[in-house]
TORLUM-890998 format. One record per atom (N, C-alpha, C): x, y, z; residue in one letter; residue number from 0. Coordinates in pm, whole numbers, plus 50000, padded with zeros to 5 digits. Example, Ala and Ser with C-alpha at 12.3 -4.5 7.8 and 13.67 -1.06 7.14 Angstrom:
<atom px="51319" py="49431" pz="50780" residu="a" num="0"/>
<atom px="51230" py="49550" pz="50780" residu="a" num="0"/>
<atom px="51320" py="49670" pz="50780" residu="a" num="0"/>
<atom px="51285" py="49775" pz="50708" residu="s" num="1"/>
<atom px="51367" py="49894" pz="50714" residu="s" num="1"/>
<atom px="51290" py="50003" pz="50787" residu="s" num="1"/>
! end
This chain:
<atom px="50085" py="49881" pz="50000" residu="m" num="0"/>
<atom px="50000" py="50000" pz="50000" residu="m" num="0"/>
<atom px="50088" py="50124" pz="50000" residu="m" num="0"/>
<atom px="50048" py="50227" pz="49923" residu="d" num="1"/>
<atom px="50125" py="50351" pz="49915" residu="d" num="1"/>
<atom px="50115" py="50428" pz="50045" residu="d" num="1"/>
<atom px="50223" py="50493" pz="50079" residu="n" num="2"/>
<atom px="50228" py="50578" pz="50195" residu="n" num="2"/>
<atom px="50165" py="50712" pz="50159" residu="n" num="2"/>
<atom px="50056" py="50753" pz="50225" residu="p" num="3"/>
<atom px="49988" py="50878" pz="50187" residu="p" num="3"/>
<atom px="50078" py="51000" pz="50180" residu="p" num="3"/>
<atom px="50172" py="51024" pz="50277" residu="p" num="4"/>
<atom px="50259" py="51141" pz="50262" residu="p" num="4"/>
<atom px="50343" py="51133" pz="50134" residu="p" num="4"/>
<atom px="50391" py="51013" pz="50099" residu="d" num="5"/>
<atom px="50468" py="50998" pz="49976" residu="d" num="5"/>
<atom px="50380" py="51023" pz="49855" residu="d" num="5"/>
<atom px="50257" py="50977" pz="49861" residu="d" num="6"/>
<atom px="50162" py="50997" pz="49752" residu="d" num="6"/>
<atom px="50136" py="51146" pz="49730" residu="d" num="6"/>
<atom px="50119" py="51220" pz="49840" residu="a" num="7"/>
<atom px="50097" py="51365" pz="49830" residu="a" num="7"/>
<atom px="50223" py="51434" pz="49778" residu="a" num="7"/>
<atom px="50337" py="51389" pz="49821" residu="r" num="8"/>
<atom px="50464" py="51448" pz="49775" residu="r" num="8"/>
<atom px="50480" py="51426" pz="49625" residu="r" num="8"/>
<atom px="50446" py="51306" pz="49578" residu="e" num="9"/>
<atom px="50454" py="51277" pz="49435" residu="e" num="9"/>
<atom px="50355" py="51362" pz="49355" residu="e" num="9"/>
<atom px="50234" py="51379" pz="49406" residu="a" num="10"/>
<atom px="50134" py="51461" pz="49337" residu="a" num="10"/>
<atom px="50182" py="51606" pz="49330" residu="a" num="10"/>
<atom px="50237" py="51657" pz="49442" residu="r" num="11"/>
<atom px="50288" py="51795" pz="49444" residu="r" num="11"/>
<atom px="50402" py="51811" pz="49344" residu="r" num="11"/>
<atom px="50492" py="51713" pz="49338" residu="a" num="12"/>
<atom px="50606" py="51720" pz="49245" residu="a" num="12"/>
<atom px="50557" py="51717" pz="49100" residu="a" num="12"/>
<atom px="50458" py="51634" pz="49072" residu="r" num="13"/>
<atom px="50402" py="51626" pz="48936" residu="r" num="13"/>
<atom px="50339" py="51758" pz="48896" residu="r" num="13"/>
<atom px="50261" py="51818" pz="48986" residu="l" num="14"/>
<atom px="50197" py="51946" pz="48957" residu="l" num="14"/>
<atom px="50302" py="52056" pz="48940" residu="l" num="14"/>
<atom px="50406" py="52053" pz="49021" residu="l" num="15"/>
<atom px="50514" py="52151" pz="49007" residu="l" num="15"/>
<atom px="50583" py="52138" pz="48872" residu="l" num="15"/>
<atom px="50604" py="52015" pz="48826" residu="r" num="16"/>
<atom px="50664" py="51996" pz="48693" residu="r" num="16"/>
<atom px="50575" py="52057" pz="48585" residu="r" num="16"/>
<atom px="50444" py="52039" pz="48596" residu="h" num="17"/>
<atom px="50351" py="52097" pz="48498" residu="h" num="17"/>
<atom px="50357" py="52250" pz="48503" residu="h" num="17"/>
<atom px="50359" py="52306" pz="48622" residu="l" num="18"/>
<atom px="50366" py="52452" pz="48634" residu="l" num="18"/>
<atom px="50499" py="52506" pz="48582" residu="l" num="18"/>
<atom px="50606" py="52432" pz="48603" residu="t" num="19"/>
<atom px="50736" py="52472" pz="48550" residu="t" num="19"/>
<atom px="50734" py="52471" pz="48398" residu="t" num="19"/>
<atom px="50674" py="52368" pz="48340" residu="e" num="20"/>
<atom px="50663" py="52360" pz="48194" residu="e" num="20"/>
<atom px="50574" py="52472" pz="48142" residu="e" num="20"/>
<atom px="50466" py="52501" pz="48213" residu="l" num="21"/>
<atom px="50378" py="52611" pz="48173" residu="l" num="21"/>
<atom px="50454" py="52743" pz="48176" residu="l" num="21"/>
<atom px="50537" py="52762" pz="48276" residu="h" num="22"/>
<atom px="50619" py="52884" pz="48284" residu="h" num="22"/>
<atom px="50713" py="52892" pz="48164" residu="h" num="22"/>
<atom px="50775" py="52780" pz="48128" residu="r" num="23"/>
<atom px="50863" py="52777" pz="48010" residu="r" num="23"/>
<atom px="50785" py="52814" pz="47885" residu="r" num="23"/>
<atom px="50665" py="52760" pz="47872" residu="l" num="24"/>
<atom px="50582" py="52792" pz="47756" residu="l" num="24"/>
<atom px="50543" py="52940" pz="47755" residu="l" num="24"/>
<atom px="50516" py="52996" pz="47872" residu="h" num="25"/>
<atom px="50485" py="53139" pz="47880" residu="h" num="25"/>
<atom px="50603" py="53222" pz="47832" residu="h" num="25"/>
<atom px="50722" py="53184" pz="47874" residu="l" num="26"/>
<atom px="50842" py="53257" pz="47831" residu="l" num="26"/>
<atom px="50863" py="53246" pz="47680" residu="l" num="26"/>
<atom px="50840" py="53128" pz="47625" residu="a" num="27"/>
<atom px="50854" py="53109" pz="47480" residu="a" num="27"/>
<atom px="50749" py="53191" pz="47405" residu="a" num="27"/>
<atom px="50626" py="53190" pz="47454" residu="l" num="28"/>
<atom px="50519" py="53268" pz="47392" residu="l" num="28"/>
<atom px="50551" py="53417" pz="47401" residu="l" num="28"/>
<atom px="50599" py="53461" pz="47515" residu="l" num="29"/>
<atom px="50636" py="53601" pz="47532" residu="l" num="29"/>
<atom px="50746" py="53640" pz="47434" residu="l" num="29"/>
<atom px="50844" py="53555" pz="47418" residu="s" num="30"/>
<atom px="50953" py="53583" pz="47324" residu="s" num="30"/>
<atom px="50901" py="53597" pz="47181" residu="s" num="30"/>
<atom px="50815" py="53504" pz="47143" residu="d" num="31"/>
<atom px="50757" py="53510" pz="47008" residu="d" num="31"/>
<atom px="50669" py="53634" pz="46991" residu="d" num="31"/>
<atom px="50596" py="53669" pz="47095" residu="m" num="32"/>
<atom px="50509" py="53787" pz="47088" residu="m" num="32"/>
<atom px="50593" py="53914" pz="47074" residu="m" num="32"/>
<atom px="50702" py="53920" pz="47147" residu="r" num="33"/>
<atom px="50789" py="54038" pz="47135" residu="r" num="33"/>
<atom px="50846" py="54050" pz="46994" residu="r" num="33"/>
<atom px="50869" py="53937" pz="46931" residu="g" num="34"/>
<atom px="50923" py="53938" pz="46795" residu="g" num="34"/>
<atom px="50826" py="53990" pz="46690" residu="g" num="34"/>
<atom px="50701" py="54000" pz="46726" residu="l" num="35"/>
<atom px="50601" py="54048" pz="46630" residu="l" num="35"/>
<atom px="50617" py="54196" pz="46596" residu="l" num="35"/>
<atom px="50693" py="54270" pz="46677" residu="k" num="36"/>
<atom px="50712" py="54412" pz="46648" residu="k" num="36"/>
<atom px="50783" py="54433" pz="46515" residu="k" num="36"/>
<atom px="50846" py="54326" pz="46466" residu="r" num="37"/>
<atom px="50914" py="54338" pz="46335" residu="r" num="37"/>
<atom px="50816" py="54374" pz="46224" residu="r" num="37"/>
<atom px="50690" py="54333" pz="46239" residu="f" num="38"/>
<atom px="50591" py="54366" pz="46137" residu="f" num="38"/>
<atom px="50564" py="54516" pz="46134" residu="f" num="38"/>
<atom px="50554" py="54576" pz="46252" residu="t" num="39"/>
<atom px="50530" py="54720" pz="46258" residu="t" num="39"/>
<atom px="50651" py="54797" pz="46207" residu="t" num="39"/>
<atom px="50769" py="54755" pz="46247" residu="t" num="40"/>
<atom px="50889" py="54827" pz="46200" residu="t" num="40"/>
<atom px="50910" py="54808" pz="46050" residu="t" num="40"/>
<atom px="50850" py="54703" pz="45994" residu="a" num="41"/>
<atom px="50858" py="54682" pz="45848" residu="a" num="41"/>
<atom px="50742" py="54748" pz="45776" residu="a" num="41"/>
<atom px="50664" py="54828" pz="45849" residu="g" num="42"/>
<atom px="50553" py="54900" pz="45785" residu="g" num="42"/>
<atom px="50425" py="54820" pz="45775" residu="g" num="42"/>
<atom px="50411" py="54714" pz="45855" residu="r" num="43"/>
<atom px="50290" py="54630" pz="45852" residu="r" num="43"/>
<atom px="50229" py="54618" pz="45992" residu="r" num="43"/>
<atom px="50189" py="54730" pz="46051" residu="p" num="44"/>
<atom px="50137" py="54726" pz="46188" residu="p" num="44"/>
<atom px="50007" py="54646" pz="46202" residu="p" num="44"/>
<atom px="49930" py="54636" pz="46095" residu="l" num="45"/>
<atom px="49805" py="54560" pz="46104" residu="l" num="45"/>
<atom px="49832" py="54411" pz="46128" residu="l" num="45"/>
<atom px="49942" py="54360" pz="46072" residu="v" num="46"/>
<atom px="49977" py="54219" pz="46095" residu="v" num="46"/>
<atom px="50008" py="54197" pz="46242" residu="v" num="46"/>
<atom px="50091" py="54286" pz="46300" residu="e" num="47"/>
<atom px="50122" py="54273" pz="46443" residu="e" num="47"/>
<atom px="49995" py="54282" pz="46527" residu="e" num="47"/>
<atom px="49912" py="54381" pz="46496" residu="t" num="48"/>
<atom px="49787" py="54400" pz="46571" residu="t" num="48"/>
<atom px="49699" py="54277" pz="46563" residu="t" num="48"/>
<atom px="49685" py="54221" pz="46444" residu="e" num="49"/>
<atom px="49600" py="54103" pz="46426" residu="e" num="49"/>
<atom px="49655" py="53982" pz="46501" residu="e" num="49"/>
<atom px="49785" py="53957" pz="46488" residu="l" num="50"/>
<atom px="49845" py="53841" pz="46553" residu="l" num="50"/>
<atom px="49840" py="53852" pz="46706" residu="l" num="50"/>
<atom px="49869" py="53970" pz="46757" residu="v" num="51"/>
<atom px="49864" py="53989" pz="46902" residu="v" num="51"/>
<atom px="49721" py="53973" pz="46952" residu="v" num="51"/>
<atom px="49625" py="54033" pz="46882" residu="s" num="52"/>
<atom px="49485" py="54023" pz="46923" residu="s" num="52"/>
<atom px="49438" py="53877" pz="46924" residu="s" num="52"/>
<atom px="49467" py="53806" pz="46817" residu="e" num="53"/>
<atom px="49426" py="53665" pz="46808" residu="e" num="53"/>
<atom px="49489" py="53582" pz="46920" residu="e" num="53"/>
<atom px="49617" py="53604" pz="46942" residu="t" num="54"/>
<atom px="49687" py="53525" pz="47044" residu="t" num="54"/>
<atom px="49633" py="53555" pz="47183" residu="t" num="54"/>
<atom px="49614" py="53682" pz="47215" residu="l" num="55"/>
<atom px="49562" py="53718" pz="47346" residu="l" num="55"/>
<atom px="49420" py="53665" pz="47368" residu="l" num="55"/>
<atom px="49337" py="53673" pz="47265" residu="e" num="56"/>
<atom px="49201" py="53618" pz="47276" residu="e" num="56"/>
<atom px="49204" py="53468" pz="47302" residu="e" num="56"/>
<atom px="49286" py="53397" pz="47227" residu="q" num="57"/>
<atom px="49294" py="53252" pz="47244" residu="q" num="57"/>
<atom px="49350" py="53216" pz="47381" residu="q" num="57"/>
<atom px="49452" py="53289" pz="47424" residu="y" num="58"/>
<atom px="49513" py="53263" pz="47554" residu="y" num="58"/>
<atom px="49412" py="53287" pz="47666" residu="y" num="58"/>
<atom px="49344" py="53401" pz="47661" residu="m" num="59"/>
<atom px="49245" py="53432" pz="47764" residu="m" num="59"/>
<atom px="49131" py="53331" pz="47765" residu="m" num="59"/>
<atom px="49088" py="53290" pz="47648" residu="s" num="60"/>
<atom px="48980" py="53191" pz="47639" residu="s" num="60"/>
<atom px="49022" py="53058" pz="47701" residu="s" num="60"/>
<atom px="49142" py="53013" pz="47668" residu="a" num="61"/>
<atom px="49191" py="52886" pz="47722" residu="a" num="61"/>
<atom px="49213" py="52896" pz="47872" residu="a" num="61"/>
<atom px="49269" py="53007" pz="47918" residu="s" num="62"/>
<atom px="49294" py="53025" pz="48061" residu="s" num="62"/>
<atom px="49163" py="53033" pz="48138" residu="s" num="62"/>
<atom px="49068" py="53110" pz="48088" residu="d" num="63"/>
<atom px="48939" py="53122" pz="48154" residu="d" num="63"/>
<atom px="48866" py="52987" pz="48157" residu="d" num="63"/>
<atom px="48875" py="52912" pz="48050" residu="a" num="64"/>
<atom px="48809" py="52781" pz="48046" residu="a" num="64"/>
<atom px="48871" py="52688" pz="48150" residu="a" num="64"/>
<atom px="49002" py="52689" pz="48162" residu="f" num="65"/>
<atom px="49069" py="52606" pz="48262" residu="f" num="65"/>
<atom px="49025" py="52646" pz="48403" residu="f" num="65"/>
<atom px="49028" py="52777" pz="48431" residu="l" num="66"/>
<atom px="48989" py="52824" pz="48564" residu="l" num="66"/>
<atom px="48843" py="52792" pz="48596" residu="l" num="66"/>
<atom px="48755" py="52812" pz="48499" residu="e" num="67"/>
<atom px="48614" py="52782" pz="48522" residu="e" num="67"/>
<atom px="48591" py="52633" pz="48546" residu="e" num="67"/>
<atom px="48664" py="52550" pz="48471" residu="n" num="68"/>
<atom px="48653" py="52405" pz="48490" residu="n" num="68"/>
<atom px="48699" py="52366" pz="48631" residu="n" num="68"/>
<atom px="48813" py="52418" pz="48673" residu="m" num="69"/>
<atom px="48864" py="52385" pz="48806" residu="m" num="69"/>
<atom px="48772" py="52440" pz="48915" residu="m" num="69"/>
<atom px="48720" py="52560" pz="48894" residu="r" num="70"/>
<atom px="48628" py="52618" pz="48993" residu="r" num="70"/>
<atom px="48504" py="52530" pz="49009" residu="r" num="70"/>
<atom px="48447" py="52489" pz="48896" residu="g" num="71"/>
<atom px="48328" py="52404" pz="48902" residu="g" num="71"/>
<atom px="48355" py="52271" pz="48970" residu="g" num="71"/>
<atom px="48467" py="52210" pz="48938" residu="r" num="72"/>
<atom px="48503" py="52082" pz="48999" residu="r" num="72"/>
<atom px="48521" py="52095" pz="49150" residu="r" num="72"/>
<atom px="48592" py="52201" pz="49192" residu="m" num="73"/>
<atom px="48620" py="52215" pz="49334" residu="m" num="73"/>
<atom px="48497" py="52261" pz="49412" residu="m" num="73"/>
<atom px="48414" py="52345" pz="49354" residu="e" num="74"/>
<atom px="48291" py="52384" pz="49423" residu="e" num="74"/>
<atom px="48201" py="52263" pz="49445" residu="e" num="74"/>
<atom px="48199" py="52172" pz="49349" residu="a" num="75"/>
<atom px="48118" py="52051" pz="49363" residu="a" num="75"/>
<atom px="48172" py="51961" pz="49474" residu="a" num="75"/>
<atom px="48300" py="51975" pz="49508" residu="r" num="76"/>
<atom px="48362" py="51891" pz="49610" residu="r" num="76"/>
<atom px="48369" py="51957" pz="49748" residu="r" num="76"/>
<atom px="48328" py="52082" pz="49759" residu="l" num="77"/>
<atom px="48344" py="52154" pz="49886" residu="l" num="77"/>
<atom px="48278" py="52081" pz="50003" residu="l" num="77"/>
<atom px="48157" py="52031" pz="49984" residu="a" num="78"/>
<atom px="48090" py="51963" pz="50095" residu="a" num="78"/>
<atom px="48169" py="51841" pz="50140" residu="a" num="78"/>
<atom px="48219" py="51765" pz="50045" residu="l" num="79"/>
<atom px="48299" py="51648" pz="50080" residu="l" num="79"/>
<atom px="48430" py="51689" pz="50149" residu="l" num="79"/>
<atom px="48492" py="51792" pz="50099" residu="l" num="80"/>
<atom px="48616" py="51839" pz="50160" residu="l" num="80"/>
<atom px="48590" py="51889" pz="50302" residu="l" num="80"/>
<atom px="48479" py="51956" pz="50321" residu="r" num="81"/>
<atom px="48446" py="52008" pz="50454" residu="r" num="81"/>
<atom px="48425" py="51896" pz="50554" residu="r" num="81"/>
<atom px="48376" py="51784" pz="50508" residu="r" num="82"/>
<atom px="48357" py="51669" pz="50598" residu="r" num="82"/>
<atom px="48490" py="51613" pz="50648" residu="r" num="82"/>
<atom px="48601" py="51656" pz="50588" residu="g" num="83"/>
<atom px="48732" py="51611" pz="50632" residu="g" num="83"/>
<atom px="48785" py="51687" pz="50752" residu="g" num="83"/>
<atom px="48703" py="51776" pz="50807" residu="e" num="84"/>
<atom px="48746" py="51853" pz="50924" residu="e" num="84"/>
<atom px="48780" py="51758" pz="51039" residu="e" num="84"/>
<atom px="48894" py="51781" pz="51103" residu="p" num="85"/>
<atom px="48930" py="51695" pz="51217" residu="p" num="85"/>
<atom px="48833" py="51712" pz="51333" residu="p" num="85"/>
<atom px="48798" py="51602" pz="51398" residu="v" num="86"/>
<atom px="48705" py="51603" pz="51510" residu="v" num="86"/>
<atom px="48761" py="51512" pz="51620" residu="v" num="86"/>
<atom px="48749" py="51556" pz="51746" residu="v" num="87"/>
<atom px="48786" py="51474" pz="51861" residu="v" num="87"/>
<atom px="48668" py="51474" pz="51957" residu="v" num="87"/>
<atom px="48620" py="51356" pz="51992" residu="d" num="88"/>
<atom px="48505" py="51342" pz="52083" residu="d" num="88"/>
<atom px="48387" py="51427" pz="52036" residu="d" num="88"/>
<atom px="48365" py="51429" pz="51905" residu="g" num="89"/>
<atom px="48253" py="51502" pz="51850" residu="g" num="89"/>
<atom px="48270" py="51653" pz="51846" residu="g" num="89"/>
<atom px="48386" py="51700" pz="51885" residu="r" num="90"/>
<atom px="48409" py="51845" pz="51888" residu="r" num="90"/>
<atom px="48524" py="51882" pz="51797" residu="r" num="90"/>
<atom px="48493" py="51959" pz="51696" residu="a" num="91"/>
<atom px="48596" py="52000" pz="51601" residu="a" num="91"/>
<atom px="48695" py="52098" pz="51665" residu="a" num="91"/>
<atom px="48645" py="52184" pz="51755" residu="e" num="92"/>
<atom px="48731" py="52286" pz="51814" residu="e" num="92"/>
<atom px="48847" py="52227" pz="51893" residu="e" num="92"/>
<atom px="48829" py="52104" pz="51945" residu="d" num="93"/>
<atom px="48932" py="52041" pz="52027" residu="d" num="93"/>
<atom px="49029" py="51957" pz="51945" residu="d" num="93"/>
<atom px="49003" py="51942" pz="51818" residu="a" num="94"/>
<atom px="49084" py="51852" pz="51735" residu="a" num="94"/>
<atom px="49214" py="51917" pz="51694" residu="a" num="94"/>
<atom px="49324" py="51841" pz="51703" residu="p" num="95"/>
<atom px="49450" py="51893" pz="51649" residu="p" num="95"/>
<atom px="49434" py="51916" pz="51498" residu="p" num="95"/>
<atom px="49483" py="52025" pz="51450" residu="g" num="96"/>
<atom px="49473" py="52054" pz="51308" residu="g" num="96"/>
<atom px="49347" py="52126" pz="51269" residu="g" num="96"/>
<atom px="49260" py="52154" pz="51366" residu="h" num="97"/>
<atom px="49132" py="52222" pz="51336" residu="h" num="97"/>
<atom px="49157" py="52358" pz="51271" residu="h" num="97"/>
<atom px="49244" py="52438" pz="51331" residu="g" num="98"/>
<atom px="49273" py="52571" pz="51278" residu="g" num="98"/>
<atom px="49337" py="52565" pz="51140" residu="g" num="98"/>
<atom px="49432" py="52474" pz="51123" residu="g" num="99"/>
<atom px="49498" py="52457" pz="50994" residu="g" num="99"/>
<atom px="49402" py="52414" pz="50886" residu="g" num="99"/>
<atom px="49310" py="52325" pz="50922" residu="f" num="100"/>
<atom px="49210" py="52280" pz="50825" residu="f" num="100"/>
<atom px="49128" py="52398" pz="50775" residu="f" num="100"/>
<atom px="49078" py="52480" pz="50868" residu="w" num="101"/>
<atom px="48992" py="52591" pz="50829" residu="w" num="101"/>
<atom px="49069" py="52701" pz="50756" residu="w" num="101"/>
<atom px="49195" py="52715" pz="50788" residu="l" num="102"/>
<atom px="49277" py="52810" pz="50715" residu="l" num="102"/>
<atom px="49289" py="52768" pz="50567" residu="l" num="102"/>
<atom px="49318" py="52640" pz="50544" residu="l" num="103"/>
<atom px="49328" py="52590" pz="50407" residu="l" num="103"/>
<atom px="49193" py="52591" pz="50336" residu="l" num="103"/>
<atom px="49088" py="52551" pz="50406" residu="f" num="104"/>
<atom px="48955" py="52550" pz="50346" residu="f" num="104"/>
<atom px="48914" py="52692" pz="50307" residu="f" num="104"/>
<atom px="48939" py="52787" pz="50394" residu="s" num="105"/>
<atom px="48907" py="52928" pz="50366" residu="s" num="105"/>
<atom px="48990" py="52979" pz="50248" residu="s" num="105"/>
<atom px="49115" py="52938" pz="50242" residu="r" num="106"/>
<atom px="49201" py="52977" pz="50131" residu="r" num="106"/>
<atom px="49142" py="52928" pz="49999" residu="r" num="106"/>
<atom px="49099" py="52802" pz="49996" residu="l" num="107"/>
<atom px="49039" py="52746" pz="49875" residu="l" num="107"/>
<atom px="48912" py="52823" pz="49838" residu="l" num="107"/>
<atom px="48827" py="52849" pz="49935" residu="c" num="108"/>
<atom px="48702" py="52922" pz="49908" residu="c" num="108"/>
<atom px="48731" py="53062" pz="49854" residu="c" num="108"/>
<atom px="48831" py="53129" pz="49910" residu="a" num="109"/>
<atom px="48867" py="53263" pz="49862" residu="a" num="109"/>
<atom px="48918" py="53256" pz="49718" residu="a" num="109"/>
<atom px="48996" py="53155" pz="49687" residu="l" num="110"/>
<atom px="49044" py="53139" pz="49549" residu="l" num="110"/>
<atom px="48929" py="53113" pz="49454" residu="l" num="110"/>
<atom px="48834" py="53031" pz="49495" residu="l" num="111"/>
<atom px="48719" py="53001" pz="49409" residu="l" num="111"/>
<atom px="48636" py="53126" pz="49384" residu="l" num="111"/>
<atom px="48618" py="53210" pz="49487" residu="r" num="112"/>
<atom px="48544" py="53336" pz="49468" residu="r" num="112"/>
<atom px="48621" py="53429" pz="49375" residu="r" num="112"/>
<atom px="48752" py="53433" pz="49391" residu="r" num="113"/>
<atom px="48836" py="53518" pz="49304" residu="r" num="113"/>
<atom px="48826" py="53472" pz="49159" residu="r" num="113"/>
<atom px="48827" py="53342" pz="49136" residu="i" num="114"/>
<atom px="48814" py="53289" pz="49000" residu="i" num="114"/>
<atom px="48677" py="53323" pz="48944" residu="i" num="114"/>
<atom px="48574" py="53309" pz="49028" residu="e" num="115"/>
<atom px="48437" py="53340" pz="48982" residu="e" num="115"/>
<atom px="48427" py="53486" pz="48938" residu="e" num="115"/>
<atom px="48486" py="53576" pz="49014" residu="r" num="116"/>
<atom px="48484" py="53718" pz="48975" residu="r" num="116"/>
<atom px="48561" py="53741" pz="48846" residu="r" num="116"/>
<atom px="48670" py="53670" pz="48829" residu="k" num="117"/>
<atom px="48755" py="53688" pz="48711" residu="k" num="117"/>
<atom px="48688" py="53637" pz="48584" residu="k" num="117"/>
<atom px="48632" py="53518" pz="48590" residu="v" num="118"/>
<atom px="48578" py="53456" pz="48468" residu="v" num="118"/>
<atom px="48427" py="53463" pz="48461" residu="v" num="118"/>
<atom px="48363" py="53501" pz="48570" residu="g" num="119"/>
<atom px="48217" py="53503" pz="48575" residu="g" num="119"/>
<atom px="48158" py="53617" pz="48507" residu="g" num="119"/>
! end
C-alpha cells in the first residue's frame, strides 16, 4: 500500500513539473510575441495588431476555460472536503489541526470566489 505522505509528495512534484513547463511555455510565447514588432517596424502594423489580438484572445479563452473548469470541479467537492474537518470526541474545536484545516479550506474558498469574479 502507498504511503499517503509519499503519495501527496509525488502529486505535488508532478503538479510543480507541469507549472514549471507552463512557465517555460509562457516565456517562449512572450519571446515570440515580442518578435512580432518586426511587422510594425517593416511597415505592417496591422499584421502585428491582428496576431497579438488573436493570440491574446485565444490565451484568455483557454485560461478562463481552465479556471472555470477547476472552479466548478472544486465547488462541487466543497461539501465532501468540509467533511474532512478533524474532530475529537465530536468536537471540532478540540481537534489537532482544526485551525489549519479551516485556514486551508478558507484559502480554497477565497480562490474560488476570486476565479468566479475573474471569469464570471
